[in-house]
C-alpha positions in Angstrom: 22.3 26.9 12.4 25.2 26.0 10.1 23.9 27.1 6.6 25.0 24.0 4.9 22.6 22.5 7.4 19.9 24.2 6.8 20.0 23.9 3.2 20.0 20.2 3.7 17.1 20.1 6.2 15.1 22.5 3.6 15.9 19.7 0.7 14.8 17.0 3.1 11.4 18.8 4.2 11.0 19.2 0.4 11.3 15.5 -0.9 9.3 14.4 2.1 6.4 16.3 1.2 7.0 15.4 -2.4 7.1 12.0 -1.6 3.4 12.2 0.4 1.7 13.1 -2.8 3.5 11.0 -5.2 3.4 7.0 -5.3 4.7 4.5 -8.1 3.0 1.5 -8.7 3.3 -1.6 -11.0 1.5 -0.2 -13.8 2.8 3.6 -13.3 6.3 3.3 -11.2 8.0 6.6 -10.3 10.4 8.6 -11.7 13.2 9.1 -9.2 15.7 12.0 -10.0 18.9 12.2 -7.4 21.5 14.8 -8.5 24.9 15.9 -7.0 27.5 18.7 -8.1 29.1 16.0 -10.2 26.5 13.3 -11.3 22.8 12.7 -11.7 21.2 9.7 -11.2 17.6 8.2 -12.4 15.8 5.3 -11.2 12.1 3.9 -11.7 11.0 2.5 -8.5 7.6 0.4 -7.9 6.7 1.5 -4.5 4.2 -1.1 -3.7 6.8 -3.8 -4.0 9.6 -1.3 -2.8 11.6 -2.4 -6.1 14.0 -0.6 -8.4 12.6 -1.5 -11.7 15.2 0.3 -14.1 18.1 2.6 -13.5 20.9 4.7 -15.1 23.1 7.2 -13.8 26.2 9.3 -15.4 28.4 6.4 -13.6 27.0 3.7 -15.9 29.7 2.2 -18.5 27.4 3.1 -21.6 27.5 6.5 -20.3 30.9 7.0 -19.9 31.2 5.7 -23.3 29.9 9.1 -24.8 32.4 11.1 -23.0 29.7 13.4 -21.2 30.1 15.3 -18.0 27.2 14.2 -15.3 27.4 17.9 -14.0 26.4 19.4 -17.4 22.6 19.8 -18.8 23.6 17.2 -22.1 24.8 14.4 -19.6 21.6 14.9 -17.5 19.8 14.6 -21.2 21.9 11.7 -22.0 20.7 9.9 -18.8 17.3 10.3 -19.0 17.7 9.0 -22.7 19.5 5.9 -21.5 16.8 5.2 -18.3 14.0 5.7 -21.2 15.5 3.6 -23.5 15.9 0.6 -20.7 12.0 1.5 -19.2 10.9 0.7 -22.9 13.0 -2.1 -22.8 11.1 -3.5 -19.9 7.7 -2.7 -21.1 7.3 0.6 -18.9 6.1 3.4 -20.6 4.2 5.7 -18.1 6.0 6.7 -15.2 5.2 9.5 -12.4 7.9 12.0 -12.0 10.0 12.7 -8.9 12.1 15.4 -8.7 13.5 14.8 -5.4 12.7 18.3 -4.0 14.7 19.9 -6.4 13.2 22.8 -9.0 12.4 21.9 -12.0 15.1 23.3 -13.9 18.4 23.1 -15.3 19.7 19.4 -15.2 16.5 17.7 -13.9 14.8 19.5 -16.3 17.3 18.1 -18.9 16.9 14.3 -17.7 13.0 14.8 -17.9 13.3 15.7 -21.5 15.7 12.9 -22.5 13.5 11.0 -20.9 10.3 12.2 -22.9 12.7 12.0 -25.9 13.3 8.4 -25.6 9.6 7.8 -25.7 8.9 7.9 -21.9 5.4 9.6 -21.0 4.9 11.7 -17.9 
């Protein structure tokens, strides 16, 4: 099997395992982090209603004004602050963190730190 296909299969397996243990509700939604090579995305999801409540990414116009890079840790922290601010505006204070099968390190950790800095609890 091709090495890239194996890496993707392992990531999908980790994502399924994490999602089996973590679920978001209306009172405590799930903060989902998705990362690509060049961008980072964050969504706050109510899994019961199957609805995205709040989202932010490195492609947002608000992020683009800051002249940051979505592939860097400081850019990920800014996306975390954006999603945290938007969550507090939507009266969401507590979330469950879903790292999306990635290790809690680097950009994923920076996004979580930014969300905590803006006042989100998890």
